N, C-alpha and C positions, 0 to 999 in steps of 0.2 A: 273191491277197493284196491287200487294199485299201490305199490310201495311208495310212490311219490306223494300220495295223499294220506298215508297212514300217520297217525299221531306218533310222536317220539316214544311215548310210554308203551305203545303196542309192540315195539321191537323187542321187548323182554320175553315174548313168546312167538311161536310160529303162527303165521297168518292163516294158513290152511292146513292144520295138522292132519285132518282126515285124508285129504288128497296126498299130502306129502308122506305120511307114515303108513297109511293104509291100516290094516288090522294087525297091529304089532302083537306078537304072542308074548305071554308072561315071561318066558325065559329070556327073550331079547330085552324086554323091559327091565328085568332084574339085573342082567349083565350091564346094561347101560347105567342104571343107578349106582351099582357097585363101582363102576369105573369113574363116575363123575363125582362121587361123594366119599367123604372119609367115614361116615357112619350113615346107615339106613335102617330105620325101624318101621315095622308094620304093626299098627295097633288096631284093636277092634273098636267098636263104638264107645265102649266104656273106658278106653285108654289103657288096656292091658296089652303088653308086648306079645305079639304072635310070632315074629321072626326078626332077625337082626343080621346085618352084614357090615363088614369093616373094609374100608379102603385105605386105612392108615395102619401101618405096622405097629406104631406105639399103642394105638387103641386095641389092636388085636392081641397084643401081649398082655393086656390087662384081663383077658379071658372073660369078657362080659356075656358069654353064652348063657350064663345062669340068670340073665334078665328075663328070659322067656317065661311067661306066666306071671310076671310081676307087673304091677301098675307102673306107668312111666314116672309118676311123681315120686315113687319110692326108690327110683334108681339115681336120682340127682341129689345134690346137697340141699340142705334145708332152705338156704336163701334163694335157691332156684325153683322151688316148688310153685310159688305164686306165678312165675313166668310160664311154667308148663301148663298150669290150669288156665291161664289166659290164652295161651296158644290153642289149646284144645277147644276152648269155648268159641274162639273166633275162626276156627278152621271151617272152610267152605268148599264145596265141590268146584273143581276146575279153577280154583284161585289159590295161589301160594300166599301164605301169611307173611307178615313182615319178619325179618330176621331178628332173633333174640340170642343173647349169649347166656348160656347156662353152664354150670360146673358139675362135673362128675367126680365123685370121690376116687382117689387113686390108692392102690395098695402099696405104692413104693415111695410116695412123696407128696408134693403139693397137688391140689385139686387140678383136674384136667379141664381147661376151658374149651367149649365147643359152641360154634355159632349155628343155630338150627332154624328151620322153617318147616311148616306142616301144610298138607293139602288133603282134603277128603276125596274119596273116589269110590266107585262101584255101588252096586245095589245094597251091599251089606253095610254101607256107611263106615267103611274102614278109613284109617288115617295113615298116611305115609309121613314119617319124620326123616328129613334129610339134614345132615350136619357137616360142618367143616371144622377140622381140628385146628385150634388156635394156639397150640403149645409153642410152636416155633415163633409165632408173633408175640406171644406172652414173654417168651425168653428174651426176644429181641427188645421188647419194651422194658423188661427188667434191666437188661444191660444198659440200655439207653438212659434209664432213670439213674442207675448207679454212676454212669459216666457223667451225667449232668450234675449229680450231687458232688462227685469228685472235683469236677471243674469249678463248681461254686465254692467248695472248700479251698481250692487252689487260688481262685480269684480273691477270696477273702484274705488268704494269707499274703498274697501279693499286694493287695490294697493296704493291709496293715503294715507290711514292710515299707511300702512307698510312703505311707503316712508318717512312720517313724523316721524315715530318711529325710523327708521334707522338713519335719520338725527339727531334727538335728541340724540339717543344712541351714535353716533359718536362724536357729538360736546359737550356733557354734560361734565361739569368740575368735577362732582362727579364720583368716580370710581365705575363701575357697572359690576357685573358678573351675568350670567345666569347659574345655576347649574341644571343638570338633577338629580332629586331626586332618580330615579330608580337605577342609577349606581354611583352617587356621583361625576360625571365628569363635568368639565366646558364645557358648550355648546357654550357660547358666552362671549366675553370680549370686553369692549370698550377701546379706546386709553388711557383714563385717568387711568383706572385700570392697563393696561399694563405698563404705566409709573410708577405707584405707586409700582407695584410688581417688577419692574426692569427686566422684561422678555418680549420678543416679543410676540405679541398676538397669532401668529401661534404656538408658543411653549406652550402656556397656554391652548388653546382649546384642549379638549380631554384628558387632564391630570386630575388626582384626585384632587378634590378641597382641600382636607386636606394636599396634598403635598406642598401647598404654604406656610404652617405655620410650626413652629418648634414643637418639641415633647412636650414642656411644655404647648402648647396650645391644646393638644389632647383632654383633658377632657372638656375644654370650647367649643371646636367645636362639640363634641358629644352632649353636653347639648343644644347647639345652634340649631343643626339639629333636635333633639328630640322635643324641645319646639316648633319649627315652624310647626310641624305636628299637633299640637293641638291649637296653638295660631295664630291669624291672622297676628301678627307682633311682632318681637323681636328686641330690640334696645340695642346698646352700650355693646356688648360682647367684652372683652379685649383679644386680641391674639397678637402673635409676628410672624413676617415674618421669614421664614426659611433662605432666602438669606441674609438679612441684620440685622435681629434681631430687627427691628424697631417695636414699639408697635402700634397697630391699633385698631380701634373700628369697630365691625361688626354689621350691622343692616340688617334685611331681612324680606321678606314676601313670602308666598306660593301662587302660582297660577297654574291653570290647562289649558292645551292646547292640543287638539286632544287626549283626554283621558289619557294624561300623566301629571305628576306633576313636576313642576319646581320651583326653588327658585330664587328670585330676591335679590341679595346680594349687599349691599352698603359698601364700604370700606372708612374709614376716619382716618386720623392721630389723635393722642391723643389730640394735641393742636388745631385741626380744630374746628370751631364752629359747634355745634350740634343743629339740629332743635328740637324744643320743642313743645309740644301740647298746645292747646289754654288754657286748664285748668292750666298747669304749668306756662304759660305766665301770666295768671291772678294772680296767687300766687306771682310771682315775682313783679308784679305791685303793689300789696297790700303791700308787704314788703317794697317796695321803699317809699310808701306814709304813712306808719303807724306812729303814733305819738311816739312810743317807738323807741329808737335808736337801730340799728342793724348793726353788723359788722361781716364779714367773714374773717377768717385767715387760713393760712396753718399750718403745724405742727411746723414750726419754728417761729410761732407767727407773721408772716408778714401779713399785711392786704391785702386781695384780693379784697374785695368790701365792700362798706358801703352805708347805705341809707342816705337820707337827714337829718333825725333827728340826726344821729350820727355826721354828718359833722357840724351841728349847735352846738351840745353839746361840741365838742372839739374845737370850734371856728376856724375851718378851712374854706378855701374858696371854694374848690371843692373836690368831692370824688376822682378825679383822682390824686390829690396831696397826698392823703393818701395811695395810693397803694404802696406796697413794704416797708412801714414804720413798725416798730415794735410796737405791741400793748402796750408794756411796757412804751412807751413814754407818754401815757396818763392815763393808768389804774394802780391802786395799790398804797398803802402807801409805799411799797417796792417791790423788785422783788419776795418776798415770796408769795404775794397774787396771782400772776399769776402762780407761781410754784404749789401752792395748787390747783388752778382751773384746770390747765392742768393735774395734777396727777389724780384728781377725774374724769376728762373727759376720760382719757385713761383707767381708771379702771372701772367706772360705766357707762360712755357714756353720763351722764347728770349731771348738777349742777343747783340747784335752790336757788334763793334768797341769794346769797353770797354778803355780805355788804363790800364795799370797797370805795375808793376815786377816782374820775376822775379829772385829771388836764387838764385845758384848755390850748390852744395855747399861751395865754397871761398871764398865771400865776394863773388864778382863779382855785378854787377847789370846788368840789361838792360831797356830799355823794350820792352814787348810789348803787343799788342792781343789781346784774348780775345773769341772768339765761342763761345757755349754753347747747349746745348739740354737740356731735361729729358725723361726718360722716366718718367712718374709712374704708368703702368699696370703691373699685375703685382704680384707679392708683394713685390718689393724695388725701390723707386724708385731711379733712378740718374741721374747728370748727366754729360754729355760736354762737354769743353772742347777747343777748338783754339786754339793760341797761335802768333802770328807776330811775329817781331822787328820793332822800329821802323825798322830800316835800309831797309826796302822802300819807305817812304812817299816821296812827292814833296816838293820843297822847300817848297811852300805847302800848308797843310791848312786846310780850311774848318771852322770851329767856331762854332756859333751864328749861321751865316749870314754871317760875316765871314771875310776871308782873313787869316791870321796869318803874318807873315814868319818863316821858319825858318832862313835862311842869311845869312852875312855880306854876300854880294853884294847881296842885296835891301835890307839896311840901307844899304849904301854908295850905292845908287841914289838915296836921299833926300838925300844930302849936297849942299849948295848950294841946295836948294830949301826945306829946313826947318832952322831953327836947331837946334843940337845939344841945347840945353837942352830945347826943346819936343819934339824927337824922342824923347829919353830919357823925358820925363815922359809923353807921350802913349802911347808904346809900353808903358811900365810900367803905366799905367792900363788900357790895352786888354787886356793879358795878365791883369792881376789881375781885371778884370771878367769876362773869358771863363772864367777858372778857377773863379770863384764860380758863374757860370751853369752850367758843366759839373757842378760838385759838387752843386748843387741838383737838376739834372736827373737825375743818376745816383742820388741818394738820394730821389728823388720828393718834393722840397721838405722833407725832414727836415733842419732847420737844425742840430740838434745833431750829427747824423752828418756833414753837410757840413763843419762846423767842424773835427771830428776828422780828416776826410779831408785837409783843408788844413793840419793841424797848427796851428790857431789856437784861442785861447780863445774861449769863446762870446761874451764881451763884445766882443772885437776883431772877431769875425765880424759881429756885429750892427752894429757901427760902419761896417764896409765896406758892408754892405747899405744902410745909411742914406746913405752917401756916393754910392753909384752908383744910388740909387733903385730897388733890386731888392726887390720885395715890400713889404707893409705891416707896419709894426712898431707894437706897442702900447706903452704906457708902461712895462710890465714889461720888454719887450725893450730899450727905450732906456736903462734904468737902468744907470749905470756906463759909458755910452758915451764920455763925455769923457775919462776917464782910461785908456781902453782903446785909443784911437786910435793907430795905428802908421803 
């Protein structure tokens, strides 16, 4: 039979072994078996081990030479004995049995798996058992099984985390969008964001993020996206919706996933409470407990918030009762004081040590000094004021570069050196001049406002300006001066 006509199964053995191998001597045959197999056992007809050879170093270290003289079924583990008995029963001359895996007990650790086959030969009906060591394969299978279990645990953990994320994303009351930074399109949107935008979620996903806002917000959006590329978080960017024109605050942070960059964007209405950092919360707590009175107003001078010291100073019961009230109710000798303060705040942003009067809820008055600052950025400009009572000042105050006596002791120090008539006249003139200079300075040379601040008629005020040589007066200002002198 030629090779072209041989069945595929016949290629498992030589076609003409006698012609090809001739009369192979036992030594050559033994060397060939030792080189090809990890274990070789020669058994007699009863299955007793007559000889053994190892081609595997791991098996040779187990020193299985003491198998000689033992039945083969006694050398394997209990669960492998039925397989050995079946192999020996099915062994036939010139036919290799099917391969079976058996286990040998090890002296150092787990059982050693070996894949064996048997064949009968010779007139004495002996059996040759050949085997292949499966320890490397078993170790590889064990590592593969452990890796698969580890992957399954990791997949389960990831699935659990994703499930929690999805649940939180869908149920969160905050409006959240995920934006793909590569193309600027919305990748995901939660129901709260969909409701805030007034557009179904399926119509938002895949659209340009900037399309959700009107043209007046284009520059703010560009700055927002550019800043997120270099800063970990950006808060409270003011934008307007394209659909409704409603003003919103944008906050966001950048994150990476699968080598791609995404933006986590939070949307909030202008009047919604905004989360603040721990540092800012500490500042607010300090302002609330500081001994100096503090009050915050809007541009219409209505009180937005006040600390406990201000509540005590105006003799109110709670800060809540002050909200919405006008600051003019408690501060200023007249409306001019607050006009001057707010004019300076709008022009310079700060006012320092402005002296005025605070009126309590029950009619008491107290001299106070006001320092203030304006926060004109943002959707709602606001103004903050700190008030300090006049009792803290020293006995001598510098005003207009001169020292003004404030105590009786300082007046009495001049007795004996200056006549009483001159002392009274000069002190009165000095105080009057300094008050006029202060009023002009506070009103930025607005003479009508300065006259009202000092409770003088305009003619009387111009007369005093003339008397002390303060400023230049034209004929119109001088008219009526004579009958207005006081």
